[in-house]
Backbone as ProteinMPNN parsed JSONL, in Angstrom:
{"seq_chain_A": "MPTGGVAPNKENLEGWFNAGVTCVGMSAQLISKEIIANNNYAKLEKDMKKALALIKQVRK", "coords_chain_A": {"N_chain_A": [[121.285, 219.85, 56.682], [119.9, 219.537, 59.583], [119.759, 221.27, 62.692], [118.252, 222.211, 64.754], [115.763, 220.935, 66.893], [116.555, 218.314, 66.811], [116.83, 215.276, 68.374], [118.476, 212.907, 70.494], [117.245, 210.26, 70.047], [115.71, 207.234, 68.839], [113.25, 207.464, 67.368], [113.097, 210.21, 66.682], [115.491, 210.573, 65.223], [115.112, 208.734, 63.143], [112.981, 209.942, 61.824], [114.188, 212.288, 60.789], [116.247, 211.21, 59.102], [114.747, 209.613, 57.394], [113.442, 211.595, 56.084], [115.337, 212.478, 54.399], [117.733, 213.767, 55.118], [121.325, 214.109, 55.341], [122.992, 214.335, 57.433], [122.981, 215.284, 60.92], [122.792, 217.789, 63.482], [123.453, 218.101, 66.906], [123.061, 219.794, 69.917], [122.329, 221.187, 72.702], [120.519, 219.15, 73.252], [122.099, 216.97, 73.517], [124.478, 217.684, 74.785], [124.299, 218.74, 77.753], [123.821, 221.536, 80.039], [124.162, 220.675, 82.61], [125.874, 218.454, 82.39], [128.221, 219.745, 81.56], [128.622, 221.548, 83.716], [129.096, 219.771, 85.798], [131.323, 218.503, 84.941], [130.996, 216.005, 83.752], [132.102, 214.093, 81.799], [132.254, 211.45, 81.175], [129.6, 210.611, 81.064], [128.79, 212.153, 78.911], [130.378, 211.022, 76.875], [129.306, 208.416, 76.852], [126.626, 208.968, 76.132], [127.031, 210.115, 73.606], [128.145, 207.975, 72.173], [125.954, 206.272, 72.182], [124.122, 207.805, 70.691], [125.458, 207.942, 68.217], [125.442, 205.232, 67.522], [122.696, 204.838, 67.199], [122.251, 206.498, 65.007], [123.749, 205.182, 63.029], [122.206, 202.893, 62.875], [119.681, 203.812, 61.937], [120.301, 204.894, 59.478], [120.576, 202.912, 57.605]], "CA_chain_A": [[121.734, 219.415, 57.991], [119.136, 220.2, 60.642], [120.382, 221.346, 64.014], [117.202, 222.472, 65.732], [114.743, 219.902, 66.99], [117.134, 216.977, 66.685], [116.992, 214.642, 69.686], [119.204, 211.637, 70.407], [116.43, 209.056, 70.245], [115.479, 206.532, 67.576], [112.102, 208.0, 66.633], [113.453, 211.508, 66.135], [116.531, 210.407, 64.209], [114.479, 208.075, 61.991], [112.207, 210.957, 61.116], [115.088, 213.141, 60.017], [116.927, 210.485, 58.03], [113.721, 209.21, 56.431], [113.103, 212.796, 55.32], [116.373, 212.684, 53.404], [118.948, 214.472, 55.54], [122.539, 213.293, 55.298], [123.611, 214.43, 58.756], [122.241, 216.113, 61.878], [123.579, 218.42, 64.53], [122.806, 218.122, 68.222], [123.823, 220.553, 70.9], [121.781, 221.097, 74.057], [119.841, 217.859, 73.431], [123.115, 215.96, 73.802], [125.474, 218.237, 75.708], [123.518, 219.589, 78.654], [124.536, 222.41, 80.966], [124.48, 219.854, 83.786], [127.076, 217.675, 82.077], [129.357, 220.663, 81.558], [128.818, 222.073, 85.071], [129.617, 218.71, 86.657], [132.455, 217.861, 84.261], [130.618, 214.598, 83.617], [132.438, 213.747, 80.425], [131.973, 210.024, 80.98], [128.201, 210.546, 80.611], [128.767, 212.705, 77.557], [130.923, 210.002, 75.983], [128.309, 207.336, 76.773], [125.482, 209.468, 75.374], [127.443, 210.3, 72.216], [128.269, 206.645, 71.571], [124.588, 205.784, 71.974], [123.545, 208.568, 69.586], [126.104, 207.502, 66.977], [124.935, 203.88, 67.226], [121.33, 205.012, 66.68], [122.362, 207.078, 63.669], [124.165, 204.098, 62.142], [121.077, 201.979, 62.738], [118.582, 204.368, 61.146], [120.782, 205.286, 58.147], [120.676, 201.738, 56.729]], "C_chain_A": [[120.939, 220.161, 59.057], [119.913, 220.202, 61.96], [119.356, 221.633, 65.103], [116.182, 221.348, 65.732], [115.254, 218.482, 66.817], [117.387, 216.438, 68.09], [117.689, 213.296, 69.515], [118.34, 210.436, 70.779], [116.045, 208.507, 68.877], [114.364, 207.166, 66.754], [112.451, 209.317, 65.948], [114.466, 211.364, 65.004], [115.981, 209.717, 62.959], [113.692, 209.081, 61.158], [113.077, 211.839, 60.237], [115.714, 212.4, 58.845], [115.942, 209.961, 56.99], [113.28, 210.387, 55.56], [114.204, 213.156, 54.321], [117.612, 213.447, 53.838], [120.15, 213.527, 55.45], [123.291, 213.332, 56.617], [122.729, 215.316, 59.636], [123.222, 216.727, 62.865], [122.787, 218.418, 65.822], [123.675, 218.928, 69.167], [123.221, 220.322, 72.28], [121.05, 219.782, 74.308], [120.832, 216.769, 73.843], [124.107, 216.432, 74.86], [124.765, 219.234, 76.625], [124.42, 220.469, 79.516], [124.98, 221.635, 82.203], [125.751, 219.035, 83.555], [128.313, 218.561, 82.151], [129.657, 221.156, 82.979], [129.452, 221.042, 85.999], [130.835, 218.002, 86.074], [132.224, 216.364, 84.084], [130.841, 214.128, 82.178], [132.269, 212.258, 80.147], [130.54, 209.843, 80.5], [128.086, 211.075, 79.186], [129.29, 211.683, 76.552], [129.924, 208.86, 75.772], [127.131, 207.759, 75.906], [125.828, 209.647, 73.898], [127.58, 208.958, 71.498], [126.886, 206.066, 71.268], [123.939, 206.488, 70.786], [124.15, 208.135, 68.249], [125.641, 206.11, 66.566], [123.525, 203.971, 66.642], [121.361, 205.552, 65.255], [122.771, 206.005, 62.669], [123.012, 203.154, 61.869], [120.011, 202.538, 61.807], [119.017, 204.775, 59.741], [120.865, 204.116, 57.187], [119.724, 201.811, 55.576]], "O_chain_A": [[121.271, 221.297, 59.396], [120.626, 219.252, 62.283], [119.593, 221.316, 66.268], [115.787, 220.866, 64.671], [114.463, 217.548, 66.69], [118.075, 217.068, 68.892], [117.508, 212.625, 68.499], [118.66, 209.69, 71.704], [116.054, 209.23, 67.881], [114.532, 207.381, 65.553], [112.137, 209.515, 64.774], [114.308, 211.972, 63.946], [116.347, 210.078, 61.841], [113.742, 209.059, 59.929], [112.743, 212.105, 59.082], [115.714, 212.9, 57.721], [116.285, 209.878, 55.811], [112.804, 210.199, 54.44], [114.019, 214.044, 53.488], [118.465, 213.749, 53.003], [120.001, 212.306, 55.481], [124.125, 212.47, 56.891], [121.841, 216.009, 59.141], [124.335, 216.236, 63.049], [121.589, 218.702, 65.827], [124.893, 218.753, 69.204], [123.575, 219.355, 72.955], [120.965, 219.337, 75.453], [120.447, 215.767, 74.446], [124.521, 215.66, 75.725], [124.649, 220.417, 76.306], [125.606, 220.193, 79.698], [126.038, 221.904, 82.771], [126.603, 218.944, 84.439], [129.328, 218.177, 82.732], [130.814, 221.176, 83.397], [130.244, 221.387, 86.875], [131.322, 217.023, 86.639], [133.141, 215.559, 84.246], [129.899, 213.814, 81.45], [132.153, 211.856, 78.989], [130.281, 209.016, 79.626], [127.371, 210.509, 78.359], [128.698, 211.504, 75.488], [129.727, 208.398, 74.648], [126.687, 207.0, 75.044], [125.002, 209.36, 73.031], [127.175, 208.826, 70.343], [126.678, 205.447, 70.224], [123.281, 205.846, 69.966], [123.431, 207.981, 67.263], [125.466, 205.844, 65.377], [123.199, 203.256, 65.695], [120.59, 205.115, 64.401], [122.203, 205.924, 61.58], [122.859, 202.666, 60.749], [119.487, 201.807, 60.967], [118.159, 204.983, 58.882], [121.206, 204.326, 56.023], [119.686, 200.901, 54.748]]}, "name": "protein", "num_of_chains": 1, "seq": "MPTGGVAPNKENLEGWFNAGVTCVGMSAQLISKEIIANNNYAKLEKDMKKALALIKQVRK"}
């Protein structure tokens, strides 16, 4: 389960899953200091849904 260097975009996620990982961890790439500072949890929810959709797409 890689956690460093994982970005919430198709190319990056495809690379990891094509390499054989079963899951990934994302922190600062997904949950930015700006989101937390501004309490912008709607953006966080939107970004997480997008990342999960990409993961489902590339894991096929």
